[in-house]
C-alpha distance (Angstrom), angle and dihedral (degrees) to the residues before:
residue distance angle dihedral
M1 . . .
S2 3.77 . .
Q3 3.81 126.1 .
A4 3.79 89.1 -113.5
E5 3.79 90.9 56.9
L6 3.81 91.9 45.7
R7 3.78 88.7 56.7
G8 3.79 86.0 67.9
I9 3.82 89.6 74.6
P10 3.84 107.8 108.9
R11 3.81 117.6 -94.1
V12 3.81 121.6 -110.9
D13 3.81 94.9 -113.9
R14 3.81 93.3 51.6
V15 3.80 92.6 52.5
A16 3.82 96.2 39.4
G17 3.81 90.7 57.2
H18 3.81 95.3 47.1
P19 3.85 112.4 134.7
S20 3.81 92.2 -129.2
L21 3.82 89.7 64.0
E22 3.80 95.7 56.7
E23 3.83 92.7 104.4
A24 3.81 91.3 46.9
R25 3.81 90.9 51.2
R26 3.79 89.9 51.1
T27 3.80 97.1 48.6
L28 3.81 100.7 35.1
G29 3.80 102.6 25.8
T30 3.79 130.5 -117.2
D31 3.80 96.0 -84.4
A32 3.80 93.8 53.5
V33 3.81 92.0 47.2
T34 3.82 90.5 49.2
S35 3.81 89.3 53.4
L36 3.80 89.7 52.0
V37 3.81 89.7 48.7
R38 3.80 90.9 54.4
R39 3.80 89.2 49.2
A40 3.81 92.4 50.3
I41 3.82 91.5 47.3
G42 3.80 89.9 49.6
E43 3.79 90.1 52.8
A44 3.81 90.7 48.6
R45 3.80 91.2 50.1
E46 3.81 92.0 52.1
R47 3.80 92.2 48.9
A48 3.81 91.0 47.7
R49 3.80 91.0 53.2
E50 3.80 87.0 54.8
G51 3.80 90.9 53.5
A52 3.81 104.5 -88.5
A53 3.80 120.8 138.7
I54 3.79 121.7 -93.8
P55 3.83 106.8 -97.5
S56 3.79 123.7 -128.6
V57 3.79 124.7 -121.1
D58 3.81 88.0 -101.9
D59 3.82 90.8 52.4
V60 3.79 93.5 51.9
A61 3.82 92.0 43.9
A62 3.81 89.3 52.8
R63 3.80 89.8 53.5
V64 3.81 90.6 48.9
A65 3.80 90.1 51.0
E66 3.80 88.8 51.7
L67 3.82 91.6 51.0
A68 3.81 91.3 46.0
G69 3.81 91.2 51.1
K70 3.78 91.1 50.4
M71 3.81 90.7 49.6
L72 3.80 92.0 50.7
R73 3.80 93.1 47.0
A74 3.82 89.0 55.9
R75 3.80 89.7 68.3
A76 3.79 116.1 100.9
R77 3.81 109.3 -96.6
S78 3.77 134.1 -176.9
V79 3.80 110.3 -99.4
I80 3.79 136.3 -175.6
N81 3.79 110.1 -116.7
A82 3.80 108.6 -145.4
T83 3.82 95.0 154.3
G84 3.79 97.1 100.9
V85 3.83 91.3 -123.4
V86 3.80 106.0 120.4
L87 3.81 98.2 -164.9
H88 3.79 99.5 37.1
T89 3.81 106.5 -179.8
N90 3.81 92.8 -157.0
L91 3.80 89.9 53.1
G92 3.80 96.7 50.5
R93 3.82 97.7 -88.6
A94 3.82 112.1 -115.6
P95 3.82 116.9 29.3
L96 3.79 113.3 -137.2
G97 3.77 120.8 -108.8
A98 3.79 124.7 -122.1
R99 3.82 91.0 -97.9
A100 3.80 91.9 56.4
V101 3.81 93.8 43.2
E102 3.81 91.7 51.3
A103 3.80 91.5 46.9
V104 3.81 92.0 51.2
A105 3.81 92.1 46.2
A106 3.80 91.0 50.6
S107 3.80 91.9 49.1
A108 3.79 103.0 36.7
G109 3.78 99.1 77.2
R110 3.78 97.6 35.0
Y111 3.77 141.7 59.1
T112 3.81 111.7 -89.9
S113 3.79 132.7 -153.1
I114 3.77 90.4 -125.2
E115 3.80 97.6 136.9
I116 3.79 106.5 16.9
D117 3.79 131.0 86.5
L118 3.80 104.9 -130.0
D119 3.82 90.9 -162.6
T120 3.80 94.4 59.2
G121 3.79 102.2 19.4
R122 3.78 89.2 -128.3
R123 3.76 131.5 117.4
G124 3.79 111.0 -71.5
R125 3.79 135.9 -160.2
R126 3.79 110.8 -79.1
G127 3.80 110.9 -121.8
A128 3.80 93.1 10.2
F129 3.82 96.1 149.2
A130 3.82 94.8 45.4
E131 3.80 92.1 47.5
D132 3.79 94.0 46.5
A133 3.80 90.0 47.8
L134 3.81 91.9 50.4
A135 3.79 90.6 50.3
E136 3.80 90.2 50.6
L137 3.81 94.4 46.8
T138 3.82 95.2 46.3
G139 3.79 101.4 36.7
A140 3.80 90.9 -120.8
E141 3.79 124.0 142.3
A142 3.81 93.8 -127.0
A143 3.80 143.5 -4.7
L144 3.80 140.4 -154.3
V145 3.81 126.4 -164.6
V146 3.82 124.8 -147.0
N147 3.80 135.6 169.3
N148 3.83 99.9 -83.4
N149 3.78 142.2 -16.2
A150 3.80 94.2 -95.5
A151 3.80 86.8 58.2
A152 3.81 90.3 47.8
V153 3.81 92.4 53.7
L154 3.80 92.5 45.2
L155 3.80 92.3 49.2
M156 3.81 93.1 45.3
L157 3.80 93.5 52.3
S158 3.80 94.3 40.8
S159 3.80 92.8 50.2
L160 3.78 99.2 40.7
A161 3.80 108.2 26.9
A162 3.83 111.9 21.7
G163 3.79 111.5 146.5
R164 3.80 93.9 8.3
P165 3.81 134.3 95.4
V166 3.80 119.5 -93.5
V167 3.81 118.2 -166.0
V168 3.83 118.0 -136.3
S169 3.79 132.1 171.9
R170 3.80 115.0 -114.8
G171 3.80 87.3 -130.1
E172 3.82 89.4 62.5
L173 3.81 100.7 49.6
V174 3.77 89.2 109.7
E175 3.77 135.3 173.1
I176 3.78 119.9 -147.8
G177 3.80 130.0 -167.7
G178 3.78 116.8 -56.4
G179 3.80 94.0 33.2
F180 3.83 97.7 -74.4
R181 3.80 102.8 160.2
V182 3.79 123.1 -177.6
P183 3.85 95.1 -138.8
E184 3.81 92.4 51.6
V185 3.79 93.7 47.6
M186 3.79 89.7 49.4
E187 3.79 90.5 51.2
R188 3.80 91.4 50.0
S189 3.82 90.6 49.3
G190 3.79 92.1 55.1
A191 3.80 94.3 -116.6
R192 3.81 116.7 132.0
L193 3.78 115.0 -124.3
V194 3.80 118.2 -132.0
E195 3.81 111.9 -173.0
V196 3.80 120.2 -151.2
G197 3.78 136.6 -178.6
T198 3.77 124.5 5.0
T199 3.77 134.5 -70.0
N200 3.79 92.8 -90.0
R201 3.82 105.8 22.6
T202 3.78 131.1 43.6
R203 3.81 123.0 163.8
P204 3.82 132.6 -167.1
S205 3.79 88.2 -108.7
D206 3.83 89.2 62.1
Y207 3.80 90.3 58.1
A208 3.81 91.3 44.7
R209 3.81 92.8 53.8
A210 3.80 91.2 48.4
L211 3.80 91.0 51.6
D212 3.81 89.7 49.2
A213 3.80 89.7 53.1
H214 3.82 92.7 46.2
P215 3.81 108.8 40.9
D216 3.80 89.9 170.7
A217 3.83 92.3 59.7
A218 3.79 114.7 137.6
A219 3.77 101.7 -160.6
I220 3.75 154.5 -18.1
L221 3.82 111.1 -113.5
R222 3.79 117.3 -150.2
V223 3.82 115.1 -164.1
H224 3.79 121.6 -164.3
Q225 3.80 113.3 -128.0
G226 3.77 91.5 -134.1
N227 3.80 102.4 154.5
F228 3.81 99.5 40.1
R229 3.77 139.6 29.9
Q230 3.78 131.5 -140.7
V231 3.80 117.3 -145.0
G232 3.78 135.5 174.2
F233 3.80 120.5 26.4
V234 3.81 96.2 18.9
E235 3.80 136.9 131.2
R236 3.78 133.3 -175.2
P237 3.82 126.9 175.3
D238 3.78 118.3 -104.3
H239 3.80 110.5 -101.4
R240 3.81 94.8 -122.4
E241 3.79 91.7 46.3
L242 3.80 89.8 54.4
S243 3.80 90.1 47.2
A244 3.81 91.1 52.4
L245 3.81 90.8 51.0
A246 3.82 91.1 50.3
R247 3.81 91.4 51.6
E248 3.79 92.1 45.9
R249 3.81 91.5 52.9
G250 3.80 95.5 41.0
V251 3.82 96.3 -117.7
M252 3.80 130.8 123.7
L253 3.78 124.4 -104.2
L254 3.80 106.2 -139.2
E255 3.79 123.0 -175.5
D256 3.79 135.8 -160.3
L257 3.80 99.0 -159.9
G258 3.81 97.8 169.6
G259 3.80 106.2 -170.9
G260 3.79 100.9 61.0
A261 3.81 99.2 -147.6
L262 3.80 110.4 -176.9
V263 3.82 95.3 -179.1
D264 3.78 130.9 47.2
L265 3.82 110.9 -99.3
E266 3.81 95.8 -176.5
K267 3.81 92.2 105.5
L268 3.79 87.0 62.2
G269 3.79 91.0 53.6
L270 3.80 91.6 -106.3
S271 3.80 120.0 133.7
E272 3.80 102.6 -152.8
P273 3.82 115.4 137.8
T274 3.79 117.0 -128.7
V275 3.77 123.8 -124.4
A276 3.80 89.8 -125.3
A277 3.82 90.5 56.4
S278 3.81 90.6 52.6
V279 3.79 91.6 49.9
A280 3.80 91.5 46.6
A281 3.83 91.3 48.7
G282 3.80 89.9 60.4
S283 3.80 108.6 -94.0
D284 3.80 107.7 154.9
V285 3.81 93.1 -153.5
V286 3.81 129.2 13.0
C287 3.83 126.6 -167.6
F288 3.79 124.8 -162.4
S289 3.81 145.0 153.9
T290 3.78 123.3 -97.4
D291 3.83 94.8 -155.7
K292 3.79 98.6 57.1
V293 3.80 123.9 62.8
L294 3.81 90.5 -17.3
G295 3.81 86.1 66.2
G296 3.80 100.7 -141.0
P297 3.81 135.7 115.2
Q298 3.79 123.8 -60.9
G299 3.78 108.6 -67.2
G300 3.76 144.8 110.2
A301 3.78 133.7 -125.4
I302 3.78 136.8 -152.0
V303 3.80 114.6 -160.7
G304 3.78 131.3 171.7
R305 3.77 142.8 78.8
S306 3.79 111.7 12.7
A307 3.80 96.0 -128.9
L308 3.80 92.1 53.2
V309 3.81 94.4 44.5
A310 3.81 88.0 50.1
R311 3.81 89.8 55.6
C312 3.79 89.5 52.9
R313 3.80 90.2 49.1
R314 3.82 91.7 52.9
D315 3.81 93.9 50.4
P316 3.85 112.1 107.5
L317 3.80 88.2 -128.6
A318 3.81 89.9 66.0
R319 3.81 90.6 72.3
A320 3.81 92.2 50.2
L321 3.81 92.4 47.8
R322 3.79 100.1 41.7
L323 3.78 121.3 133.3
G324 3.81 116.8 -100.3
R325 3.79 122.9 -112.1
L326 3.81 99.1 -106.0
P327 3.83 96.4 44.3
L328 3.80 88.1 48.2
V329 3.81 91.6 53.4
A330 3.82 89.6 48.5
L331 3.80 91.2 48.9
E332 3.80 91.5 51.7
A333 3.80 90.7 53.3
T334 3.82 92.0 47.4
L335 3.80 92.7 49.7
S336 3.82 90.0 48.3
A337 3.81 87.8 61.2
Y338 3.81 89.5 54.4
L339 3.80 93.0 48.1
E340 3.81 89.6 52.0
G341 3.81 92.9 45.0
D342 3.81 92.3 -119.1
L343 3.81 95.7 139.3
D344 3.80 95.3 160.8
A345 3.82 87.6 64.2
V346 3.82 85.9 72.3
P347 3.86 104.7 76.0
A348 3.81 96.1 -154.5
L349 3.80 91.3 53.5
A350 3.80 91.4 43.2
A351 3.82 89.7 53.6
M352 3.80 92.9 48.9
R353 3.81 91.7 46.8
A354 3.82 96.5 45.6
P355 3.85 108.9 125.1
L356 3.78 118.1 -118.8
D357 3.81 94.8 -124.3
A358 3.81 90.5 56.9
L359 3.81 90.8 49.4
E360 3.79 91.3 49.0
A361 3.80 91.3 50.6
R362 3.79 91.2 49.4
A363 3.81 93.3 49.1
R364 3.80 90.2 47.6
R365 3.82 89.7 54.8
W366 3.81 88.4 52.6
C367 3.80 90.8 52.1
D368 3.80 92.6 49.8
A369 3.82 92.5 47.0
L370 3.80 92.9 48.8
S371 3.80 91.2 46.7
D372 3.81 89.4 53.9
R373 3.81 87.0 54.9
G374 3.79 91.9 52.2
I375 3.82 95.8 -106.0
A376 3.80 119.8 136.2
A377 3.81 109.5 -127.4
S378 3.79 134.1 151.4
L379 3.80 134.6 -155.7
V380 3.82 112.0 -111.5
E381 3.80 138.2 -179.1
L382 3.80 110.9 -124.3
S383 3.76 140.1 -172.9
G384 3.80 117.1 -142.3
A385 3.79 133.9 171.4
V386 3.78 141.3 -125.5
G387 3.82 90.9 -126.3
G388 3.79 126.7 179.2
G389 3.80 92.7 102.0
A390 3.80 92.0 -62.2
C391 3.82 135.6 114.2
A392 3.81 91.4 13.1
E393 3.80 113.5 -148.9
D394 3.82 92.4 -2.8
P395 3.82 107.4 135.9
L396 3.79 118.2 -135.5
P397 3.82 106.6 -153.7
S398 3.78 115.3 -142.6
W399 3.78 147.0 152.2
G400 3.76 131.2 -119.1
V401 3.78 145.4 140.5
A402 3.79 133.6 -85.7
I403 3.80 116.6 -142.7
E404 3.79 118.9 -145.0
G405 3.81 119.3 -132.3
D406 3.79 141.1 57.0
P407 3.85 101.2 -19.6
S408 3.80 98.2 -157.9
L409 3.82 93.0 47.7
I410 3.80 94.8 45.8
A411 3.81 92.3 45.7
E412 3.81 90.7 50.7
R413 3.81 92.2 49.5
L414 3.81 90.6 48.5
R415 3.82 91.9 50.6
K416 3.80 92.6 48.8
G417 3.79 95.5 43.4
A418 3.77 130.7 100.4
P419 2.94 106.4 -81.3
P420 3.80 96.9 22.5
V421 3.81 113.7 -127.3
L422 3.80 121.9 -155.2
P423 3.83 109.4 -153.8
R424 3.78 129.8 174.1
V425 3.81 118.4 -108.5
Q426 3.77 110.2 -153.5
S427 3.80 134.8 154.5
G428 3.79 90.8 -1.9
R429 3.80 95.0 -54.8
V430 3.78 137.5 103.3
L431 3.80 108.1 -123.3
L432 3.81 127.6 -165.3
D433 3.82 114.2 -161.5
A434 3.80 116.1 -148.9
R435 3.81 94.5 -154.3
T436 3.79 97.2 71.1
V437 3.81 101.3 37.3
L438 3.79 103.9 101.3
P439 3.81 123.7 -126.8
G440 3.79 110.7 -84.6
E441 3.82 93.9 28.3
D442 3.81 98.1 93.4
E443 3.82 97.7 94.6
P444 3.84 94.9 43.0
L445 3.81 88.0 49.3
L446 3.80 93.7 50.4
D447 3.82 91.5 46.2
A448 3.81 90.3 50.4
V449 3.81 92.0 50.4
T450 3.80 90.6 47.8
R451 3.81 91.9 53.1
A452 3.82 93.0 44.7
V453 3.80 94.4 50.9
S454 3.81 98.7 35.9
R455 3.80 93.1 55.2
């Protein structure tokens, strides 16, 4: 196509002022819309050079509207989680409880005494309440909060073991979501990885031989197998036995626990170790997430012996990895609920603890309501999961409803609705799990299903 013909492509100003883009200009701003216009015109020019027809102003404006819609949909939005996965990593893991939400709202638009001692008027320890609460709840001597568990592990190894060997079982060289691999984090921290045992069996004698071969070793690192489970011909040293070996050899026992459970979940049939149990078993330092089983905002924690936690606090990395103001306020409110014993104020714990008969009754109400609206739905028993790299392979029995119709079409309409609903598609059916739909979301869920099916 000739240059003269290419000049027939609509100008930027004509498209940017198109009436159909008024909403886009309001929500994204004129400059952003103009950038999208230039992108759409560039695309049109390339297609025209390949033989496509010259688009009209309306055609280019329609493409800009499509790009603007895609940009807006990329923003984080509140969704209804009907997947049955309590700690859904793609949905932000643990939802905050009312206490945490109110605390964040009260702090967000105001100055906050986050790093000042109001008694003395002098600079105070950032995160003092959260760290003291974590120490109290876990039985540790001291605690430090950072912005996630990967940061906690990196800071722990960098502060306590840089340049020295750290012994890890081959069965614990895990990778979690997002490509977080223990060997790579150790390399970045400056610690030197020493692998022992085999993928499925590691004995205390394996650690002992490695420590004999590396007299300058700093620590044994124990990594919780949170997102997978080994069964069959497997062996792993008892925690206390490993702790005794570390003390005997004069090295630290460090632990990446991951989930951060502060209460025992065994009564629920969930096999997630508590932080307090790790501390009591002899781990010198334990790292974990605050937005997994703990049920708080995104963050990480380092708890353990005060002298070791103090070394982590003094490391220059600690400043770079510190927890932000609003997550810290939310964490304080969440930990207050634990201190008071109000576990149902933590939504993730409330969801895990919800009794089956209550879930069945809730799902039955959904079925009846949908039937009244002319929508075919059936009551079904389901099996969900804790998720978030915790309680691997532990089923979480539940109840929900199955929606009749084209599953891929209904699921797409639910995802793209307002509010978006994330269902589970399984065995050719759309399933809505009652365990993970938060209190107060029943009517919005039923309205969303009605719109998705009725269309």
